[in-house]
N, C-alpha and C positions, 0 to 999 in steps of 0.2 A: 645470439640466443643459443643456449645449450639444450641438447636433447636429454632432458631429465624428466622422468615420469612424475616426479613429485613437484615439479615447478610448472607454472603456466607460461606460455609464450608471450613475450612483450615486444612491441616495436617502439623504439626510442628515437626521437629526433630533437633538434634544438627547440625547446619549448613545448614538447609533446611527449606523452607516454600512453600508448594504447595497449590494453590487455586484450589478448585475442581469445576467441572461443577455443575450447579443447579440440585438438586435432589428432588424428590417428598417426600422422607423420612424426609427431613430437611427443607422444605419450600423453595420456589423460590422467589427472589425479583421481584416486579412488577413495571414497569415503569409507570409514570403518563400518557404517551401518547401511550404506546404500546397497540395493540389490542390483543396480546397474553400475556401469563404469563412471557415471557422472555424480559427483557429490551433491547432495541436496542444497537448495537455497531456501531461506525463510524470510517471509515478509509479513508485516502486520499493517493492514489498512484500517484506519479508524475513522468513524463518522460520529458526530454528536447527535443529541436530541432524540435518540431512540427511534422506534417504529411503533405504529399503532398495533394494538392487540389483535392478533389473528393474521396480520399481514406477512408474517414470516413462515407460516405453516404451509407446506406443499398442498396442492389440491388433491393429488392422488398418490398414495404410497402403497407399494406391494406388500404381500404377506410377510416377506422377510426384511421389510424396511427399505426396499429399493425405491429410489425416486422415479416415479412414473410421469408425473406432471407437476410443474410448479404453479403457483397461483398467478393471477394477472398482474400483480405488482412486481413479481419476480420474473415475469416473462422474458425480459432481456437476457436472462441467464439460462433460458430453456435449452439452447443448443449445447450448453456445457453441463447439463445436469448429470451426465455420466462421469463427470470429473469433479463433482461437488460432494461435500458432506455437509448437509444442513443440520444444525443442532437444535435441541430443545432442552430446557431446564439447566442451562449453565448460568452461573452468576459469580459475582466477586464479593464474598461475604465480609471482607474487611474494609471495603471502600466502594461507594456508589455515588451516582449523581453527576452533575456537570463538572464540579471541581474535583472532589476526592476521587470520583470514579474515573475521570480522565487521567489524573496523575498516577493512579495505582493500577490501571488496567493491565499493565505489563509487569508489575512488580509483585503482586500477591500480598502487598502490605496495606497499610492504612495511612490516612492523611488527616490531621486534625485542624488544619488551617491556621495553626498558631506558629508553626515552624516548618521549614522546608525539609521534610523528612518523610519519605515514602516507604521506609522499612527495609529496602534492599535495592540493589541494581535491577534494572528491568531485564526481562528475558533476552531481548535482542542484544543488550550490551554484554550479558554473560557469554553469548555466542561470539560476539565481536572480540572479546578479550581472549577467548580460547583459540580463536582462529586468526589472530592478528598477524601471524607470520605467513599465512597461506594465500593472502590476497593483497593487492595494492591498497585497497581501502578496507579497514576492518569492518566498517558499517556505513550506511548511508541513511541519514535522517532527513526526511522531506516533509514539507507542510505547505499548504496554501497560506497566503497572507490573510489574517483574520479581519473580519468586519464586525462592527458593533461595539457596544459598551463594554464587553468583556474581552476584547482583543488584546488587552494588556495584562490579563490575569495570568499569573505564573502557573497555577495548577491546571488551568484550562488550556494551556498552550504547551504543556510538557508531557510527552508520552514516554520518551526514552531517558533513562537516568544512568549515568556511568557509576555513580555511587548513590547511596540512599539519600544524600542531601545535595547531589550535584546533577542538574539536568544536562543532557547532551544538547549541543547547539544544533539547531535545525535550519535547513536551507529552504528559502521560499522563492528563489529566482531560478528559472530554468537555465538561463545562460550560466549562472554560477555553478549549478549542478554539472552541466556539461564540462565546464572548465575543471571542476574538481575531478571528474572522471578521466579526462583526456589531456589536460594541459598542466604544465607547471606555470601557474599564473604569474609568478615573479619574473618570468622571462618574456611576458607580453605576447606579441605576435597575434593580436586579436583580429587583425584583418586578413590573416592567412588561414586557409583550411588546415585543420589538424592532420588531415590525410596527406596534404602536400609536405608537411614537416617530416613525415616518416616514409616518404615515397621511395627513396633509394634502398632503405633497409627492407622494405616490403618486397621489392624486386628480387633481392637476394633470398628472402624467405621463400618466395613462390618457386624459385628454381630448385629448392630442396624439398618442396612439399609434393605430395601425391596429387593426382588429377582431381580427386574428390576434395582435397583440402584447398586446392587452388580455387575451386568454385566457392568453398566456404569463405575464404579470405575475400573474394570479390563480393560475395553476398554481405559480409560484415561491413566492408567499406561502403557499399551502397547504403546500408542502414545508417551508418554514421553520417554520411553525406546528407541523407534525407533529413536527419534530425537537425543538422546545421542549417539547411535551407529553410526548414520549418521555423526554427528560432528566428532567423533573419526576417522571414516574411511577417511573422507575428509582431516583431519589434517595429517593422515599418507600418503595419496597420495600427498599432497602438499609438505611434507617433502621429499618424494621420488624424486619428480621432482627437488627440490632444490639440493639434494645430487648428483643426476645424471647429473646435469647441462643440463637437457633436456628442454631447453627453445628455443622458436622460436622468430622471429623478432616481432611478435605481441603479445607475452605473456611475460610480464615483471614479475619478481619475486614478488609475493605478500607479503604483510606484514604478520607477524606472526598471525596465527589464521584465515587467509582469504583464502578460497579455491582457487586453481589455475584455476579451471574450472568455468567460469563466470555463466553459467546456474545453476550449483550446488550451487554457492554462492547465487544467487538471490532466488532460491527455498528454501534454508535453511532459509533465512530471512522470506520468505512468510510462510513457515511451522511454524515458531515460532510466527508470527503474528496470524495465524489461531489458534494455540494452546492457545495463550493469550486471544483471544476473547472467545473461547469455554469454557475455564476454568473460565473466569471471572476475570483473573488477572488484566485486564484493559478493559475499554469500548471505548477507543479512541486511534488511532495510525496513524502515518504517515510513508510513506516509499518513499524516493527519489531513484528511480531506477537508477539515475545517476545525477551528478551535472548539473546545468542549461545550460552549453555549452559543453557537453561531447565530448571529442576527442577520446573516446574509439574506438579501432579497433574491427570491427565485422567480421573479416575474417573467424571466426569459423562458420558463417552462410553460407551454400552452395551458391556459385555464387556471394558473396559479397567481395569487397575489399575497403580499405580506412577507414577513421575515420567517426564516426557518424555525426559530425558537417559538415565535408566536403561533405558528401553525401546529407545532408539537402539542400545544395546549388546546387541542381540537374541540374539547367539550365546552369551550367558552367562545362564542361567536361575536361577543360584544366589542371586541377590540380594546379591552381594558385590562388585559393581563399584565404581569409585572414589567415587561420591557417592550410592549407593543409600541408602534410608532405614533399612536394617538390619532391616526387618520384612516387606517385600514379597518374595515368591518366586513363581516361575512354574512351571507344570506341565512345560513343555518349551520348547525354543527355537522350535518351530513356533508354539505359542500366543503366545509373547512377540512373535514376528515379526508375527503377525496383529494384536496390539494396537498395535505400532509403526505398521503400515500404517493402522490405524483412525484414529490421530491425524493421520496425513498426510491421509487422506480427510476428516476433520473440517475441516481447514484449507482443503482444496479447496472444501468447501461454503461456507465464509465468502467465499472469492474469488468463487464463483458468485453469492452474494448481491450482492456489490459490482458485478460485471459486469452483473447484472440491473438494478440501480438505474441504472447509467450508461446502459444501453440504453433504459430507460424515459424518461430525461430528454432532451427534444428541443431541438436548437439552432434558431436562426432560419431556417436553410436547410432544415429538415426532417430533417437527419441527427441521429443520437443523440450523446450525450456519449461513448459508447463508440467510435463511429466516429471521433471527433476526439481520442481518447486513445491513449497507449501505456503499457500497464501491464506492467512487468517484475516477475515474481514468482518467487522462488526462494531458495536457500540457499547458504551458503559451504562446505558439506560435502556430499559425495556419499553413499555408504553410511555411516551413522552408526557402526556397530560398528568399522570399520577407520579411521575418520576420513579416509576417502578424499578425495583432492583432485582426481581426474580425473572428467570426466563429471558436472558439477554439475547438480542438478535446476533448470532454468531454463525458463520459458516467457514468452511475450509475448502480450498480449491487446490488441485494439483496432486500428483502421485507421490511426491516425496522420494523420488528415485526408486519407485517400486515398493515402498514401505507402507502405503496408505490404501485402504479399501475405500474407493470412491463410489459415487452413484447411490448414496444411501442417506436416509433420514435417521440420525443418531439421537435417540430420545431416552436418556436415562429416566427411570421411574421416579427418582428423587432429585431434588435440587443438588447440583454437582458443581463444585468449585471450578472456575476457569483455570485455576492453578494446575489442575490435572491435565488440561490441554497443553498448558505451557510446558509441563514436565515431559509430556509425550513428544513435543517438538524438540526440546533440548536433547533428549536421548537420541532422536533421529538425526540430529546435527552432530552426533558423535561425542557429546559431553557425558562423562561417566557420573552423572548425578542421580541420587536416589530420592531427593526431595526438592521441592520448590514451594515457597510460600508456606502455607499451612498443611500441605499434603505430601504424602510419600507414595501416592498411587497415581500412575499415569492414566489418562482417560482411556477407558476400555472401549473396545469396538472399532478402533481405527486400523488395527493391523490386518494385513492381507491374509 
């Protein structure tokens, strides 16, 4: 490994390649736009089916727009409110809804359902192409395995596009993501820890590193080992459920390598994304928390029954909306609305878990991985019952390496294209672009 400030440190062994966090002993890459020594990371986390009207508005906002208290549905994110930008009045004027909205959420284009054309590559893939030589993986595209009648729909399952008509392949299995990050799969060694494969080189590295960097290397190895153990445990539990036939009406047998527990599944993927950002394996990633018209049952959330999409049509409690299961009914629209909001809250809790992991992971300069990240989280639909296209639920988390003013409620007076947010992200990632989609104006109010 060479001491080159423009290159990241790697550990290579037979069947393994680990990208290490930036360390003072070996120089840290510097972004053109970053105000700290750590180049920013960019992630887009997408959820379908929107949120109920009013559930995205903070409970208390200060006179200068500062976030003072989130609402009860966003309460899992309360401890991170100083690191959030909650938005209002953003929308995607060229494409909305379950299909077109999902497919074009990151492209700023349109989708007419007659041909696979979303107008342009997605924002994450523009970043990946521009930074392809600076990280082991140009990008990381993650998704949960879909459930329901639309799990095979192309536009509902594609968020990232390498070209206007070519969707990026997404990975749904945590084990495969781990191997993509740390192993050369063609060489096998699936029964041996990835850390064992690079043990000798790591010893040499630690002899040349500072005391602080030795602690960082140990911390990084502990994190990788913890992920390995977690994956192994989840696979054992999933196999045990399958062997015992201990399945319920709302828990279908998962594909090989996918945890039976949905929260564990989502958190494994988030853990791997956090580790990829911290280590520098990639600087851009997307994660579809579900496909664009998810029919997943959320009966595992206390007090909730029915599928997510059915709940999103909360003004109809009869159980007869377009793709209900034909057997679930609700006492009233009020109780159904509460269940819909509970599913929203559950997803906020998963985001809070992810932000907590990023905050715990420290960079070489003492800042956290959250400080150097820009996490865009939201949906392509506003209120789910109306399939509303205005005022999309969107928030931004993380400091973008000192370039983002957080802790605020950003509410433009007029409907504002989400393309302005994308352009602001692209510029912070160092891309010298002056337009994206239909806009030439980056979103105002984000700069420190």
